[in-house]
Every structure is written in structure tokens, then in C-alpha cells.
N, C-alpha and C positions, 0 to 999 in steps of 0.2 A: 601781372600774373594771369596766365591764360586758364580760365576755369572750364574744365571739361567734365561734362556729366555722362555717366555710363549707366543706362538702365539695364537690368538683368546683370548686375555687377558680380553676382555670386555664381553665375552660370559658367560653363566651360569657356566660351569665347570671352566673356566678361572678365574672368580671372586673369586670363592671359593678356588681355588688352590693358587691364589695370597694371599688371607687372611691367609691361612694355612702357606705358606712359609715366609710371612712377620714376623711371630713370631719366625722364626728360627734364631739363632745367626750365624753370619758369612755368611749371604746370601745377595747378591745384586740382586735384581729383574730387569730383562729387559723385557719390555712388548711391544707387537706389536699387533695391531688390524687393521681391514679393513680400518679404516679412516686414518691410519698413512701412511707416505710416504714410498715408496720402499727403499729409502735411509736409513731410520731408521732400516728397516729389515736387510739390508746389513751390517750396522754397528754392530747391535746386534748379527748377526750370526758370525761375526768376533771375537767377545769378549766372547761369551757364553761358559761356561764349561759344560753345560747340556741344552738340548732343549726339552721342552714340546711342541710338535706340536699339538695344539688343534684346530687351525683354519680350517675352511672348510665351504662348502655350502651344505645345506640339503633340502631347500625348495625354489629354485630359480624360478623367473618368466619365465626365459628362460632356458631350459635344457642344453643349451650350457655352462652355468655357472658351471655345474658339472666338466667339463674339466678344465676350467681356475681356479676355486676356490679349487678344490680337487687334480687334477692331476698335472697341470702345476705349481701351487704354491709349491707343495711338491717336484717336480723335481728341481725347482729353489733353494729350501732350501738344498736339498741333494747335488746339484752341488756345491753350495757355501761352505758347510761344508766339502765336499770331497776335496776341494782345499787347505784346511788348513794343516799345518804341523802335528797337533795333532787333528784329527777330534773328536768332542765330542759325547757322547751318545745322543740318541734321543728316546723319548717316544711319540708314536703316538696314538691318539684316533681314532680308526676305529669304525665300527658299525657291529652289528649282521647282518645287511642287506648286508654286503659284501659277504655273502654266498648266496644271492638271485640274480635272473636275472632281475635286473631293473637298470635304468641309475644311480641312486644314489649308489646302491650297487656296480656296476661295477666300478664307479669312486673311491670308497673307496678301492676296491680290487686292482686297478691299483696303487694307492698311497702306499699301503702296499708293493707291489712288488718293487717299486722304493726305498723304505727305506730298504727293505731286501737286495737289491743289494748294496746300500750305505754301509750297515754294513759289507758285505763281502769284498768290495773293500777297505774300510777305516780301517777295523779291529776295528770298534767302536761298542759298545753294542747298540742294537736296541730292544725296547720293544713295542710290538703292542697289544693293547687291543681292542677287538671287544665288544664295550659296549652295554648292553641292555638298557632298559628304565631307565634313570637316573633321580632321583627326589630329591628335597630338597629346602632349602631356596634360594631365589633370582632367581628361575626359572620363565619362562614366560608361562602364560596360552595360550592355543591354538597354542603352538609352541614347547616348550621343551619336555613336557610329558603330558600324560593323567592325571597324579596325579596333576600336576600344574593346569590343567583346572578344575578338581574336587574341589581342594582346593579353587581356585578363586571363583567358583560359590557358594560353601558352605559358605564361609566367607561373602558373600553378600546376603545370604538368598535365593539363587536361587536353583532350582532343578538340581541335577547332572544327566544329560542326559546320559543314558547308552544304547548303541545300542545292545550289547550282554552281559548280566550280567555273563554268564557262560564262557566267553572267558578268557583263562589263559594267563598271560604275565609274563615275567621275569623282575625283578626290581633291581636296585642298588641304595643305598642311597649315596648322594653326599659326606658326611663326610667319609664314608668307601672308596669311590673312591679316594679322594684326599689324604687320609692317606696312601693308598697303593701306589699311585704315588710317594709320598714323600719317601717311603722306597726304591724306585728304584735308587735314587740319591746315587752315590758311589758304586753301584753294578757293579762288574767287567764284568759280562757276564751272560751266561745261555741261555736258549731257548728264541728266540725273540717273539714268540707268547705266550701271557699270558692270563690267565683267572682270573677274580676277585675272591678273596678268599671268599667273602661273597656276595651273591645275594639272592633274595627272589622270590618265585613263588606264585602267587595268581590270583584270578579271578577279573574281573572288578567290579562285584557285591560286593565281599567281601572288596575290596579296598574302594569302595564308602561307605560301611557300617561302616568301621573303621573310616573313616573321619567324617561321620555323628555322630558317638559316641563321637569323640573328640569335635565336635561342640556343642553337647548337654550337655556334661559334664561341660562346663563352667558355666552352669546355674543350673544343678542338683547337682553339687559338686561331682558326682560320676566319679572319674578319671578312664581312661581306664587302662587295665592291662599292666603296663610298663615293665613287665618281658618279654614280647614278643617284639623282636627286630623290626619287621615290624610295629607293633602298635606304638612303641615309636618313630620311624622315621617318620611315617605318621602324628602323633600328632604334632611333632615339625614342620613339613612342613606346616600343616594347620595353626598353630599359626602364622607362618611367613607371612601369607597372610592377617592377620587382620590389619586394619588401627588403628592408635594410639587412636582414639576416641572410638574404640570398645574394647579396652583392659580392662578398669575398669568394673567390674560386682558387683552390689550391693549385699551385704549379709544381710540376715534377722536376726535381733537381737530379741531374745525372752526375754522379760523383766518381772520382778516381783519385789517384795519388797526387795529381796536380791541384785539385780543388773541386769545383763543381761548375756546371753549366745549366742554365735554365732558359727554356724557350718561352717567349712572351707573346709575340704576335706573328701570325703568318698571313700573307695575302698573295694570291695568284698574280695580282696586278702590281703589288708593291714589295714583294720579297718577304723577308722575315727579320724580326728583332729578337735578340737573345742577350743574356747577361752571363758573364763568367766571373767566378771567384777564384783567384790564383794565389797560391802560397808563395812566401818569399823565396827568391832564387829560381823559381820555376820559369821555363820558357814554353810558350804555346806557339803552334803554327808549324813553321818550317815546311811550307808547301806553297803551291801557286795554283792559279786558275786560268783557264783560257778565255772564258767569257764572263764568269761571275765577278762582280765588283763588290767591294765591301767598304764600310766606314767603321773606324775604331774611335771610341771615346772613353778615356780613363776617367772614371767619376770618383774614385778614391784610391789613394796610394800613388806610387810612382812607377814608371816603366820605361823601357826602351824598345822602340820599334826598329827592327832591322829589315832592310830591303835589298834585293839583288835582282836585276833584270836578267831574265833567262837567255836572251839572245846575245847580249854583249858583255854580261857580267858586271855592269855598272852597279855600284852599291850606294846606300845611304843609311844614315841613322837618325832617328827622330825621337828625342826625349819627350815624354808626356807625363803629366801630373794632374791629380784630381783638383788641386787648387788653381790650375790654369786650364779652364775648359777649352779643349781643342778637339775638333773633328779631323781625323786623318783619313784621307781616301787611300784605299789599297787597289791599284789598277790591275786589270788582268795582265798576265805575263810577268809579274814581279813576284818572286818568292819572298815570303815575309814571315816574320816571327815577332812576338812581343814577350819581353822578359820583365818579371817583377823585380825591380832593383831596390826596393825598400825592405824594411824589416817588418812590414805589416802586410796583411792580405790586400791584394789589389783587385778592384772591381772594375770591369770593363763592359761597356755597352757596345754591342755589335749590331750593325745592319748589313744584311746581305741582299743583293738584288734578286736572288733566286731562293726559293724554298729548297732546303736540303733534300735530295733524293738519293738514297744509297745506291740505286741502280745506275744513276747518271750524276755522280757527285761533282764532276768537274773540279776535282781536288787531286793534285799530283805532288808526291813527296819530293822535296828539294831542300837540303840543308842550307840555311843562310849562314849559320855559325856552327861551331863544333859542340855547342851546348846540347845536352840531352833533353828531350821533351818527355 
């Protein structure tokens, strides 16, 4: 069993790292946080096979706490580990401010030197990461990152106050951070100073704009472009700040004599997804598209998809049923319809490659059968 100690285990990064490592087979987690006794830290340092030293002070009421919380705590850890027969590897979360001339940066820089010296004396791998602005789930607004503050305010319908929209910052997403930390376990050595393999650079104004788009998309159904890594990470972070009562969003059902249709998701890059409820005996469709492609999936009931190619009249029929999950592609140039052939309501999930635009619908009437729609 690999015994992994995390100091600062109740902090933002600590919580996420604990959750990541808890899913690992053969791992026993040892946790220490500021409320725990020094005795627990001593015992854990004696047992640990790998130490993630995340604990530290960054916003104390008294600047003297920088020394006790960053320098002296690190020195005590290094001394204890150095006295062991087989000193374990240590990964330390420093800060990009370690390169600046301020009390916090100086204390982090001093802690780095203590651990570098430990690594040389003990012959143990040491990994030092000067982290930029880390964001993600379980972060604290007005404390961990500006992203946490923006998300907190946006989730509550408050204005995201931006002092300098053009200011550029470097960001790291928490899941990228903890996954990279996980990869250091078992690494035999290498350079002690490390840089994260994935970070983002953006302005405060653009970060706020992405978060605002995520907030608005919940009601417009227009999802952000998830192919962009920063957008995907900011969207996930924003959602984590919603309260449970905020999670449900009512969807509008468009009803007529055939049944109803509900739009679910729209994406400029990925088209749209919608759901139809169709009464027994009703036929939907009887039209074709020149460019728009679709997929049909009957998720409840039974139906019959009829197709006819517009250029040569070739026809086909495809029976579909909810108990036989089947995705049916509807190519451009084929007139198509779907009939509810059962005695119960039929539910169909549709995907379209384009968002419906009444002004440019790319939808042309063409009867596949004599049935009335």
C-alpha cells in the first residue's frame, strides 16, 4: 500500500488532490491540515512514502505568519523526513510570486530552498511547482482566485466587477494540476523545478465574458464552444458554484395536434438536440434538406422511418423501437418521415447539424407517403 501524505488537505488543491488519489488502487491517504495536532503530522511524516506539501499561508492578518506557516513548517517537515532511513519524495506547491520581492513571495522562495537542500542531503526526489492562478470546483471566492470570485458573483446574478479588463493573467485548471501531481508519484528524479504542462493566458475581461456566456447558455440553450479548453474549464467551474435549487431550468414545449417538441441544446459548432413527443398514428416530417443532416433515435415506443431520395425516387423503410436503441442517419437529399406505429406516445431524440433558422431553414416539403402530418 502506497502511503501518500497531503499537507493542507482541507484547502482548495488539497481537497481536489485527495478526491483524485482516493480513486487510485493501492493508495492509503494520510491527511494533515492546520486544525490537526503536530503529533499527527509527526506520525504521518514517519509513515509517508510520498509527501504533497500543499500547506501554507498566503493572506495572514499578521505578516509574521508567513515565516511560521511557510518557512518554519517546511523546515520542520524537511528535518523530520531527513531523519528517516529512506527519505521520501516531496512535491511542493510554491507560487509564481516566489519570483517577486514581497513577504509572501520571499517566504515561498525560502521554503523552496529548504526543500532543495533536503533533496540534495537526503538523495530524495523533490518537485517544486510555482503555481499561477489555479481555478476550479471547490475554490473559495475572494480568496483562491479571481475566477472563483467571478463565478460566485455570476451564479448569484451579481455583476462581475473588473478593475482592469485588459489585464492578462496566467491560469491553471485544478484537474490539470492534480493529474500532473499524480504523475509525479513513482518518478525517480529529474529536475526539481517543474512547470505545469498546461496553462492558459487570458485577460480578466475575456474570462468574465466566458463565464457570462456559460451563465446565459443555461437559459438560451446555446452551449459554449467546448472544443476550447479554457472555455470548457471555466464552464465547469461556473456550474460548480450553483446552488441545488438553481440547477433545474424549465424547457419550453411547443405543442400542436401531433404532440410536442422541446429544444434541449444548441451549439453553433455542433448543431442542436431536441425531443419530440408524438401521438399514436401521427406522422412527422415529409420534407428534405439540401445540406442539413440529422440523426433520429426513438427512445420510447415504436415507429417507422420512411425515406425517398429526391433525385431518383429510391425508397426505404426503417422500423425503430425504444427497446432496440438505434441511431438512424438522415442524409441530405432524402425526403423523410417518421410515423408512430404503436398505441402509445412515441418519444424521439433528434440531432440536427444546424440550428434551425426560420429565415434559412433548408427544409423543403416533400411527401414520402400519403399520410397526413
